[in-house]
C-alpha positions in Angstrom: 90.5 123.4 74.6 93.1 125.5 76.6 96.0 126.9 74.6 99.2 127.3 76.7 102.3 129.0 75.1 105.6 127.7 76.3 109.1 128.6 75.2 112.3 126.7 75.0 115.6 128.0 73.8 118.4 125.7 72.8 120.7 124.8 69.9 121.4 121.6 68.1 123.7 120.2 70.7 120.6 119.9 72.9 118.3 118.3 70.4 118.1 114.9 72.2 117.3 116.5 75.6 114.8 118.6 74.1 113.1 115.7 72.3 112.9 113.9 75.7 111.8 117.1 77.5 108.9 117.8 74.9 107.9 114.3 75.0 107.3 114.4 78.9 105.5 117.7 78.4 103.0 116.2 75.7 102.6 112.9 77.6 101.6 114.7 80.7 99.1 117.1 79.1 95.3 117.0 80.0 93.2 116.1 77.0 91.9 119.7 77.1 95.6 121.2 76.9 97.0 122.5 73.7 100.5 123.5 73.8 102.0 126.4 71.5 105.4 125.6 71.6 108.2 128.1 70.5 111.9 127.4 70.1 114.3 130.3 69.9 117.6 129.6 68.4 120.7 130.9 67.0 121.2 131.9 63.3 123.4 128.8 62.5 121.0 126.3 63.9 118.9 124.4 61.2 116.1 122.2 62.6 114.3 121.5 59.3 115.3 117.9 59.3 114.9 117.3 63.1 112.8 114.5 64.6 111.3 117.2 66.8 109.0 118.1 63.8 107.3 114.7 64.1 106.1 115.5 67.7 102.9 117.2 66.6 101.9 114.5 64.4 102.5 112.0 67.2 100.7 113.6 69.8 98.4 116.0 68.1 98.1 118.3 71.1 100.7 121.0 70.1 102.1 123.2 67.5 105.8 123.7 67.2 107.5 126.9 65.8 111.2 127.5 65.4 112.4 131.1 65.6 115.7 132.4 64.6 117.4 134.9 66.7 120.1 137.1 65.4 122.2 139.9 66.8 121.1 139.5 70.2 123.7 138.9 73.1 126.5 137.9 70.5 129.4 137.4 72.7 127.5 137.2 75.8 129.4 135.7 78.8 129.4 131.9 78.5 130.4 129.7 81.6 129.8 126.1 82.6 129.1 125.2 79.2 125.8 127.2 79.1 125.6 128.9 75.5 124.5 132.2 74.3 120.9 130.8 73.7 120.2 130.9 77.5 119.9 134.7 77.4 117.2 134.4 74.7 114.5 133.9 77.2 115.0 137.5 78.5 113.8 139.1 75.1 110.7 136.7 74.8 108.3 139.5 75.1 109.7 141.1 71.9 110.4 137.7 70.1 107.0 136.2 70.9 104.6 139.2 70.7 101.6 136.9 70.2 101.1 136.3 73.9 100.9 138.7 77.0 102.2 135.8 79.2 104.2 132.5 78.4 105.8 129.8 80.2 109.4 129.2 79.8 111.4 125.8 80.5 115.0 124.6 80.0 115.2 121.3 78.2 117.1 119.4 80.9 113.7 118.7 82.6 111.2 116.0 82.9 107.7 117.2 83.2 105.1 115.2 85.0 102.2 117.2 85.2 99.8 119.5 83.0 101.1 123.2 83.2 98.0 125.0 82.4 97.5 125.8 85.8 100.6 127.8 86.1 99.8 129.7 82.8 96.2 130.5 84.3 97.7 132.0 87.5 97.3 135.8 88.0 100.8 137.2 88.2 99.5 140.7 89.4 102.3 143.2 89.1 105.1 140.5 89.2 107.4 140.2 86.2 108.0 136.5 86.9 106.6 133.6 88.7 109.3 131.0 89.8 111.0 128.9 92.4 113.2 130.3 95.1 116.5 128.3 95.2 116.3 127.7 98.9 118.7 130.3 99.7 117.3 130.5 103.3 118.6 127.1 103.9 121.8 127.6 102.1 124.1 130.0 104.0 126.8 129.9 101.2 124.6 130.9 98.6 123.0 133.7 100.9 126.4 135.1 101.0 126.8 135.2 97.1 123.4 136.9 96.9 124.3 139.6 99.4 128.1 140.2 98.8 128.3 139.7 95.2 124.9 140.8 93.7 124.1 143.4 96.6 120.6 141.9 96.8 118.5 141.2 99.8 118.2 137.4 99.9 115.1 137.8 102.0 113.3 138.8 98.8 114.3 135.6 97.2 116.8 134.5 94.5 114.9 132.6 91.9 115.6 129.8 89.4 115.4 131.0 85.7 115.0 127.3 84.4 111.2 127.3 84.8 109.4 130.5 84.7 106.0 132.0 84.1 106.8 135.1 82.1 104.6 138.3 82.5 105.3 139.5 78.9 103.0 142.4 78.8 104.4 143.8 81.9 108.0 143.4 80.9 107.3 145.1 77.6 105.9 148.3 79.2 108.2 148.3 82.3 111.5 149.1 80.6 113.0 145.7 81.8 114.2 144.7 78.1 116.5 147.5 78.0 118.0 146.8 81.3 118.2 143.0 80.3 120.4 144.0 77.4 122.6 146.2 79.4 123.1 143.7 82.2 123.8 141.0 79.5 127.2 142.6 78.9 128.4 141.7 82.2 130.1 138.5 83.3 127.8 137.2 85.9 128.4 133.7 87.3 124.9 132.5 86.8 124.2 134.5 83.6 120.7 135.1 82.7 119.6 133.8 86.3 121.6 136.6 87.9 120.4 139.1 85.5 116.7 138.4 86.1 117.1 138.4 89.8 119.0 141.7 89.6 116.5 143.5 87.6 113.4 142.1 89.1 114.3 141.6 92.8 111.1 141.7 94.7 108.9 141.2 91.6 108.7 137.5 91.5 105.5 135.4 92.4 107.0 132.6 94.5 106.0 129.1 93.4 106.7 125.7 95.2 109.4 123.4 94.3 107.1 121.3 92.2 107.5 123.8 89.4 111.4 123.6 89.4 112.7 120.7 91.6 116.4 121.2 91.0 119.2 119.0 92.4 119.7 121.3 95.2 116.0 121.5 96.3 115.9 117.7 96.2 118.7 117.4 98.3 117.0 119.9 100.8 113.9 117.8 100.6 115.7 114.7 101.4 118.1 115.8 104.0 116.0 118.7 105.6 112.4 117.5 104.9 111.0 119.0 108.1 112.2 122.6 107.4 111.2 122.3 103.8 107.7 121.2 104.9 107.7 124.2 107.3 108.3 126.5 104.5 106.2 125.0 101.8 103.7 122.7 103.4 103.6 118.8 103.2 101.3 118.7 100.3 103.7 121.0 98.2 106.8 118.7 99.0 104.9 115.5 98.4 103.9 117.0 94.9 107.5 117.9 94.0 108.7 114.3 94.6 105.7 112.8 92.8 104.3 114.8 90.0 106.2 118.1 89.5 109.1 119.2 87.2 112.5 117.6 87.7 115.2 119.9 86.7 118.7 118.4 86.1 120.5 121.5 86.7 123.8 119.7 87.5 124.8 116.4 86.0 122.8 115.5 82.9 121.3 112.0 82.9 122.2 111.4 79.3 125.9 111.8 80.3 126.5 110.7 83.9 124.9 109.3 87.0 122.6 111.8 88.8 119.5 111.9 91.2 116.3 110.9 89.5 117.9 109.8 86.2 115.4 106.8 86.2 112.7 109.4 85.4 114.6 110.7 82.3 115.8 107.3 81.1 112.0 106.0 81.3 110.9 109.0 79.1 113.8 108.6 76.8 112.8 104.9 76.1 109.2 106.1 75.2 110.4 108.9 73.0 111.0 109.2 69.2 114.6 109.7 70.1 115.5 106.2 71.6 118.5 104.6 70.2 119.4 101.2 71.3 123.1 101.8 70.6 123.3 105.1 72.6 121.6 103.3 75.6 123.8 100.1 75.4 126.8 102.4 75.0 125.8 104.6 78.0 125.1 101.6 80.4 128.0 99.8 79.3 130.4 102.6 80.0 128.8 102.8 83.6 129.3 99.1 84.2 133.1 99.3 82.9 133.6 102.5 85.1 132.6 100.4 88.2 134.7 97.4 87.0 137.7 99.6 86.7 137.6 100.7 90.3 140.1 99.3 92.7 139.0 96.6 95.1 139.2 98.9 98.1 136.9 101.6 96.5 134.3 98.9 95.5 134.2 97.6 99.1 133.6 101.2 100.2 131.0 101.8 97.6 129.2 98.7 98.7 129.3 99.7 102.5 128.2 103.2 101.7 124.7 102.5 101.0 123.6 100.6 104.2 125.4 103.2 106.2 123.4 106.0 104.3 120.2 104.3 105.1 121.0 103.9 108.8 121.9 107.6 108.8 
C-alpha cells in the first residue's frame, strides 16, 4: 500500500465543494493507494458534525485529519472572495511536519486519476512542482508578470491550486519567513503571486493534466496545435480525459461553466447529493433562459452552429 499525503485548506463555506472534490479523489484512487488527507482551517470552523467525516468509512482508502490554524495571516489581503485560508498552504511544511513532501489541491476541482505518480516524482532542488499558467501564449498575463511582479516570465508563472510541495527543502531554505513577509502585501493573486515571487526559477514544470484550469482548457480548445507543440499530444489528450479539472473561475455549483457536467456527475454520486439543491439549481438555469428577450434567445440558438463552423 502506497501512502500519499495530500493537503486541502478551506472553511465551512466550501464544505460542499470539498465533499465532491474528495469524492473524486477517492473514487479515482488505485487499489494500492492510501490517502492521508489533511485539512487546514481557521479557528472559527468546526467540522465535528460534517458529512466529510463519513468519507473514510465509505471508501476505506483514506484517513482524514482536521487541523486548526491560529494567528497566521490574520488580516491577509482577500480579493475575489478568496479567504484567508488560501495562505495556509504556504506554511504546510510547519503545520504538517510528518512529511517531507506533500500534495496540495484546492477544492474547486474534479480529480480523475490516481495521484501517487506525482507524489513519487523526484523534485530535486525545486521547492514545488506545478503547472505553468500558459503565459507564453497569453501576452496580457506576461505583461502582469513582467511589469507588476518584476519577474522573468520565461521562467514560468505557476498555478498554486495544485502543487507538489517539497516541504523538507522549504523548511531549510528560509522560504517560510519570506512567505510570511510577502503575505502582508496586497497582491492581486494572493498566495499564487507570493509563491512565484519567492520561488521563481525553482519550480518543476508539470503538464496541464495536473491542473487544467479554465484558461488552459481554452488554450487547448482554441490553440491546440501550439499547446501540443509545447506539451506534446499525449499530455494534451491526458488533460482532456483523465487529469485534474480546476474550476478557477465560475463554480459549477453556482453557475454555468466549461466542464460543469464532470462536477455534477461526481456530485450525484457523492454523500453530499441533495435533490432539492439540484432541482433548484437547474430550475434557476431554465428560468434564466426563459426570461431572456426573444431576440437574445434567437442569437443564443444561432451561436452554436456558428461556433462549430468556426
